[in-house]
C-alpha positions as CSV (number, residue, x, y, z in Angstrom):
1,M,45.3,-3.8,36.7
2,I,45.1,-7.5,35.8
3,E,41.6,-7.7,37.1
4,A,40.6,-4.6,35.0
5,I,42.0,-6.2,31.9
6,F,40.2,-9.5,32.7
7,S,36.9,-7.6,33.1
8,G,37.4,-5.8,29.8
9,L,38.1,-9.1,28.0
10,T,35.0,-10.6,29.6
11,G,33.0,-7.7,28.3
12,L,34.3,-8.4,24.8
13,V,32.8,-11.9,24.8
14,A,29.7,-11.0,26.8
15,G,27.6,-11.2,23.6
16,V,28.8,-14.8,23.1
17,V,28.2,-15.8,26.7
18,N,24.6,-14.4,26.6
19,L,23.8,-16.0,23.3
20,H,20.7,-18.1,23.6
21,W,20.1,-21.1,21.3
22,S,16.9,-19.5,20.0
23,N,18.9,-16.4,19.0
24,L,21.0,-18.7,16.8
25,V,17.9,-20.2,15.3
26,M,16.5,-16.8,14.4
27,M,19.8,-15.7,12.9
28,V,19.5,-18.7,10.6
29,V,15.9,-17.7,9.8
30,G,17.1,-14.1,9.1
31,A,19.8,-15.5,6.8
32,L,17.2,-17.7,5.1
33,L,15.0,-14.6,4.5
34,L,18.0,-12.8,3.0
35,Y,18.7,-15.8,0.8
36,L,15.1,-15.9,-0.5
37,G,15.0,-12.1,-1.1
38,I,18.5,-11.8,-2.7
39,K,19.0,-15.2,-4.5
40,K,15.5,-16.2,-5.2
41,D,14.0,-12.7,-5.7
42,C,11.1,-13.5,-3.4
43,E,9.6,-10.2,-2.2
44,P,13.1,-8.7,-1.8
45,L,11.9,-5.2,-0.9
46,L,10.7,-6.6,2.4
47,L,12.4,-9.9,3.0
48,V,15.9,-8.3,2.8
49,P,15.3,-5.6,5.5
50,I,13.2,-8.1,7.6
51,G,16.0,-10.7,7.4
52,F,18.6,-8.2,8.4
53,G,16.5,-6.9,11.2
54,A,16.0,-10.4,12.5
55,I,19.8,-10.9,12.7
56,L,20.4,-7.6,14.4
57,V,17.8,-8.1,17.1
58,N,19.2,-11.5,18.0
59,I,22.7,-10.2,18.9
60,P,22.7,-10.1,22.7
61,L,23.3,-7.0,24.7
62,A,23.2,-4.6,21.7
63,G,20.0,-3.0,23.2
64,L,18.6,-2.2,19.7
65,M,15.0,-2.9,20.9
66,E,15.5,-1.5,24.4
67,E,14.1,1.9,25.4
68,E,15.5,4.5,23.0
69,G,17.4,1.9,21.1
70,F,17.8,2.3,17.3
71,L,15.2,-0.3,16.2
72,R,12.8,0.5,19.1
73,T,12.7,4.2,18.0
74,I,11.8,3.2,14.4
75,Y,9.3,0.6,15.7
76,D,7.5,3.1,18.0
77,M,7.5,5.8,15.4
78,G,5.9,4.0,12.6
79,V,4.5,0.6,13.6
80,I,2.9,1.3,17.0
81,T,1.4,4.5,15.6
82,E,0.2,2.5,12.5
83,L,1.8,5.2,10.3
84,F,4.0,2.9,8.1
85,P,1.3,0.5,6.8
86,L,-1.0,3.4,6.1
87,L,1.7,5.3,4.2
88,I,2.3,2.2,2.1
89,F,-1.4,2.0,1.4
90,V,-1.3,5.5,-0.1
91,G,1.5,4.3,-2.4
92,I,-0.4,1.1,-3.3
93,G,-3.4,3.2,-4.2
94,A,-1.3,5.4,-6.4
95,M,0.0,2.4,-8.2
96,T,-3.3,0.5,-8.7
97,D,-5.5,0.8,-11.7
98,F,-9.1,0.0,-11.0
99,G,-10.0,0.3,-14.7
100,P,-10.3,-3.5,-15.2
101,V,-12.7,-3.9,-12.3
102,L,-14.8,-1.0,-13.5
103,E,-14.9,-2.4,-17.0
104,N,-16.1,-5.8,-15.7
105,P,-17.9,-5.1,-12.4
106,Y,-18.6,-8.8,-11.9
107,T,-14.9,-9.2,-11.1
108,F,-15.5,-7.3,-7.9
109,L,-17.5,-10.3,-6.7
110,L,-14.5,-12.5,-7.4
111,G,-12.4,-10.2,-5.3
112,A,-15.0,-10.6,-2.5
113,A,-15.1,-14.4,-2.8
114,G,-11.3,-14.5,-2.5
115,Q,-11.6,-13.3,1.1
116,F,-13.7,-16.1,2.5
117,G,-10.7,-18.0,3.5
118,I,-9.9,-15.3,6.0
119,F,-13.2,-15.9,7.8
120,L,-12.9,-19.7,7.7
121,T,-9.4,-19.5,9.1
122,L,-10.6,-17.1,11.8
123,L,-13.1,-19.8,12.9
124,I,-10.3,-22.4,12.9
125,A,-8.1,-20.2,15.0
126,L,-10.9,-19.6,17.5
127,A,-11.6,-23.3,17.7
128,L,-7.9,-23.8,18.5
129,G,-8.3,-21.4,21.5
130,F,-6.7,-18.3,20.1
131,P,-8.2,-15.0,21.6
132,Y,-10.4,-13.0,19.3
133,M,-7.9,-10.4,18.3
134,D,-5.2,-13.0,17.7
135,A,-7.6,-15.1,15.6
136,V,-8.5,-12.1,13.5
137,T,-4.9,-11.2,12.9
138,I,-4.0,-14.7,11.9
139,G,-7.0,-14.9,9.5
140,I,-5.9,-11.7,7.8
141,I,-2.8,-13.5,6.6
142,G,-5.1,-15.0,4.0
143,A,-5.6,-11.6,2.5
144,C,-2.1,-12.0,1.1
145,D,-1.8,-8.3,1.8
146,G,1.2,-7.4,4.0
147,P,0.2,-3.8,5.0
148,T,-3.3,-4.9,6.1
149,V,-1.8,-7.7,8.2
150,I,0.8,-5.3,9.8
151,Y,-1.9,-2.7,10.4
152,V,-4.2,-5.1,12.3
153,A,-1.3,-6.8,14.2
154,S,0.3,-3.5,15.2
155,Q,-2.9,-2.2,16.6
156,Y,-4.5,-5.3,18.2
157,A,-1.9,-8.1,18.5
158,Q,1.6,-6.6,18.6
159,H,3.1,-9.9,20.0
160,L,2.1,-11.6,16.7
161,L,3.5,-8.9,14.4
162,G,6.7,-10.8,13.5
163,P,5.2,-14.2,12.6
164,V,2.1,-12.9,10.8
165,S,4.1,-10.4,8.8
166,V,6.7,-13.0,7.8
167,A,3.9,-15.4,6.9
168,A,2.1,-12.9,4.8
169,Y,5.1,-11.8,2.7
170,S,6.6,-15.3,2.5
171,Y,3.3,-16.8,1.2
172,M,2.8,-13.9,-1.1
173,S,6.0,-14.7,-2.8
174,L,4.9,-18.4,-3.0
175,V,1.6,-17.6,-4.8
176,P,3.0,-19.0,-8.2
177,V,3.7,-22.2,-6.4
178,L,0.6,-22.5,-4.1
179,Q,-2.2,-21.6,-6.5
180,P,-1.7,-23.7,-9.7
181,P,-2.3,-27.1,-8.0
182,I,-5.5,-25.8,-6.4
183,M,-6.7,-24.3,-9.7
184,K,-6.1,-27.6,-11.5
185,M,-7.7,-29.7,-8.7
186,L,-10.9,-27.7,-8.6
187,T,-11.5,-27.2,-12.4
188,S,-12.1,-29.5,-15.3
189,E,-10.1,-29.4,-18.5
190,K,-13.1,-27.9,-20.3
191,E,-13.4,-25.1,-17.8
192,R,-9.7,-24.3,-17.9
193,M,-9.8,-24.1,-21.7
194,T,-12.7,-21.5,-21.7
195,I,-11.8,-18.5,-23.8
196,M,-13.1,-15.2,-22.5
197,K,-13.9,-12.5,-24.9
198,T,-12.4,-9.2,-24.2
199,H,-14.8,-6.3,-24.7
200,K,-12.8,-3.2,-24.2
201,K,-15.1,-0.7,-22.5
202,T,-14.1,2.9,-22.1
203,V,-14.2,4.0,-18.5
204,S,-14.4,7.7,-18.2
205,K,-11.9,9.7,-16.2
206,T,-14.8,11.0,-14.1
207,T,-15.9,7.5,-13.2
208,K,-12.3,6.6,-12.2
209,M,-12.2,9.7,-9.9
210,I,-15.6,9.1,-8.4
211,F,-14.9,5.5,-7.7
212,P,-12.4,6.0,-4.8
213,I,-14.6,8.6,-3.2
214,V,-17.7,6.4,-3.3
215,I,-15.8,3.3,-2.0
216,T,-14.4,5.4,0.9
217,V,-17.8,6.7,1.9
218,V,-19.7,3.5,1.5
219,G,-17.0,1.3,3.0
220,G,-16.5,3.7,5.9
221,L,-20.3,3.7,6.7
222,I,-20.4,-0.1,6.5
223,A,-17.2,-0.8,8.5
224,P,-15.9,2.4,10.1
225,M,-13.1,0.6,12.0
226,G,-11.3,-0.1,8.7
227,L,-11.7,3.5,7.4
228,P,-7.9,4.4,7.8
229,L,-7.0,1.4,5.6
230,L,-9.6,2.1,3.0
231,A,-9.2,5.9,3.0
232,T,-5.4,5.8,2.4
233,I,-5.5,3.4,-0.5
234,M,-8.3,5.4,-2.1
235,L,-6.5,8.7,-1.5
236,G,-3.5,7.3,-3.4
237,N,-5.8,6.2,-6.2
238,L,-7.6,9.5,-6.4
239,M,-4.3,11.4,-6.6
240,K,-3.3,9.1,-9.5
241,E,-6.6,9.3,-11.4
242,S,-7.1,13.0,-11.0
243,G,-3.9,13.8,-12.8
244,V,-3.6,17.2,-11.1
245,V,-1.1,16.2,-8.4
246,P,1.4,14.0,-10.3
247,R,4.2,15.0,-7.9
248,L,2.3,13.7,-4.9
249,A,1.2,10.5,-6.7
250,N,4.8,9.8,-7.9
251,A,6.2,10.6,-4.4
252,A,3.6,8.3,-2.8
253,S,4.4,5.4,-5.1
254,N,8.1,5.8,-5.2
255,E,10.2,7.8,-2.7
256,I,7.7,7.6,0.3
257,A,6.8,4.0,-0.4
258,N,10.5,3.0,-0.7
259,I,11.6,4.7,2.5
260,V,8.6,3.4,4.5
261,T,9.1,-0.1,3.1
262,L,12.7,-0.1,4.3
263,L,11.8,1.2,7.8
264,L,8.8,-1.1,8.1
265,G,10.8,-4.2,7.0
266,I,13.6,-3.7,9.5
267,S,11.0,-2.9,12.3
268,I,9.3,-6.2,11.6
269,G,12.6,-8.0,11.7
270,A,13.2,-6.4,15.1
271,T,10.2,-8.2,16.5
272,M,11.7,-11.6,15.7
273,S,13.8,-12.1,18.9
274,G,14.6,-15.7,19.5
275,P,13.1,-16.3,22.9
276,V,9.9,-14.6,21.8
277,F,9.6,-16.0,18.3
278,V,10.8,-19.6,18.7
279,Q,7.6,-20.9,20.2
280,P,5.1,-23.7,19.2
281,T,2.5,-20.9,18.7
282,T,4.6,-19.5,15.8
283,L,4.6,-22.8,13.9
284,I,0.8,-23.0,14.4
285,I,0.4,-19.4,13.0
286,L,2.5,-20.2,10.0
287,V,0.4,-23.3,9.3
288,L,-2.9,-21.4,9.7
289,G,-1.6,-18.6,7.4
290,L,-0.9,-21.2,4.7
291,I,-4.4,-22.6,5.2
292,A,-5.9,-19.1,4.9
293,I,-4.3,-18.4,1.6
294,C,-5.2,-21.8,0.2
295,L,-8.8,-21.4,1.3
296,D,-9.0,-18.0,-0.3
297,T,-7.8,-19.5,-3.6
298,V,-10.3,-22.4,-3.2
299,C,-13.2,-20.0,-2.5
300,G,-12.3,-17.7,-5.4
301,V,-12.1,-20.6,-7.9
302,L,-15.3,-22.2,-6.7
303,F,-17.1,-18.8,-7.1
304,G,-15.6,-18.7,-10.6
305,K,-17.1,-22.1,-11.3
306,L,-20.5,-20.7,-10.2
307,L,-20.2,-17.8,-12.6
308,Y,-19.1,-20.3,-15.3
309,A,-22.4,-22.2,-14.7
310,I,-24.6,-19.1,-14.5
311,T,-23.2,-17.6,-17.7
312,G,-23.4,-20.9,-19.6
313,G,-19.6,-21.3,-19.9
314,K,-18.6,-17.8,-20.7
315,I,-16.4,-17.1,-17.7
316,N,-13.2,-19.1,-17.1
317,P,-13.2,-20.1,-13.4
318,L,-9.4,-19.8,-13.2
319,I,-9.8,-16.0,-12.9
320,G,-11.3,-16.6,-9.4
321,A,-7.9,-17.4,-8.1
322,A,-6.9,-13.8,-8.7
323,G,-9.5,-12.7,-6.1
324,I,-6.8,-12.6,-3.5
325,S,-4.8,-9.3,-2.9
326,A,-1.4,-10.5,-4.2
327,F,-1.5,-7.7,-6.9
328,P,-0.6,-8.3,-9.7
329,M,1.1,-11.6,-9.0
330,S,-2.0,-13.8,-8.9
331,A,-3.3,-12.2,-12.1
332,R,-0.1,-13.2,-13.9
333,V,-0.4,-16.7,-12.5
334,V,-4.0,-17.0,-13.9
335,Q,-2.8,-15.8,-17.3
336,K,0.1,-18.3,-17.3
337,E,-2.1,-21.2,-16.3
338,G,-4.8,-20.3,-18.8
339,Q,-2.4,-20.3,-21.7
340,K,-0.9,-23.6,-20.5
341,Y,-4.3,-25.3,-21.3
342,N,-5.3,-23.1,-24.3
343,K,-2.8,-21.0,-26.2
344,R,-5.6,-18.7,-27.4
345,N,-6.6,-17.9,-23.8
346,F,-5.9,-14.3,-22.7
347,L,-7.3,-14.0,-19.2
348,L,-5.0,-11.2,-17.9
349,M,-7.4,-8.3,-18.1
350,H,-10.2,-10.2,-16.5
351,A,-7.9,-11.5,-13.8
352,M,-6.6,-8.0,-13.2
353,G,-10.1,-6.9,-12.5
354,A,-10.5,-9.7,-9.9
355,N,-7.1,-8.9,-8.4
356,A,-8.0,-5.2,-8.1
357,G,-11.2,-6.2,-6.5
358,G,-9.2,-8.4,-4.1
359,Q,-7.2,-5.3,-3.1
360,V,-10.4,-3.6,-1.9
361,G,-11.8,-6.9,-0.6
362,S,-8.9,-7.6,1.7
363,V,-9.2,-4.1,3.3
364,M,-13.0,-4.5,3.6
365,A,-12.6,-8.0,5.2
366,A,-10.3,-6.5,7.9
367,A,-12.7,-3.5,8.3
368,V,-15.7,-5.8,8.7
369,M,-14.1,-8.0,11.3
370,L,-12.7,-5.1,13.3
371,S,-16.1,-3.3,13.2
372,V,-17.9,-6.5,14.4
373,L,-15.5,-6.9,17.3
374,K,-16.0,-3.3,18.1
375,G,-19.8,-3.9,18.2
376,M,-19.2,-6.9,20.5
377,G,-17.2,-4.7,22.8
378,I,-14.1,-6.7,22.4
379,I,-12.1,-3.7,21.2
């Protein structure tokens, strides 16, 4: 009897006995993510469930990520199958207005330039000895586009899903901190004060409906490996612009997006087990992700300076910083910085065009890299 009681009491503290120091570290990290999401309002929709998931998975013997465990079921259902990121892309498409980029097509080029940091970081990762698929996944952090990162990682580098996802969403929330110093460093005061005239052009409804169809077909033909990403975001946008399926568009951008965001966030957190996550490689990935986003901003601003020179000073190079996919956060940063140097500066609509172009550009960057690897026989 006494032995049975002793065994029972031992079972009660088994979790404490089996607690590894790395589990404690990741619980602290989870708590930090919760703090950033709740107290600092940094991407709370994802950081809150990710942080809570990170705490859950680091409680020993709970079996949440074991076969048929609660978190494992969600993870297998939506992350391994790539369903969650694709459903989120439908919602993003339904919430995105490509009107500004259609009004000023040159901003599409800024959206493309804002992806060069991805490729530069890819080369750095390869030079450091990362395998091709790991390097691609790390480079994609620079897109500042969480669903794209998750899609690539879940399909080709599942062991990196935790660190690259946390890096993508954490750095996305830090865009207002990371971008202004780079923008100031690369531009002159004269360039920053440039006032851009706003010529409101009427983009027909037909044009807005044709745009997602054309982008899907052309993008799919150029880089077929990324078609699921491109098709889902354009499907959402087509539903929005057509106006004939408002219930579907609203559901995609609200109920479906909210439910999937919750399940995706807690699934990502479930990959952050201490013994797996607390590794030197994780720190390297976080540093490379930061480099990728900074390089994207650098390339976007430098391309903006090129347009400034070509147009004889008619384009403010600051809008190049909005070429990343942090929509619409980076566009707001550009507007704020522009008005800091010239109160008469209203750059928001131009920056929104570059930002919308960055949404498509980040997807195309991932599609191109995956298609190239497919052609090389790596995947």
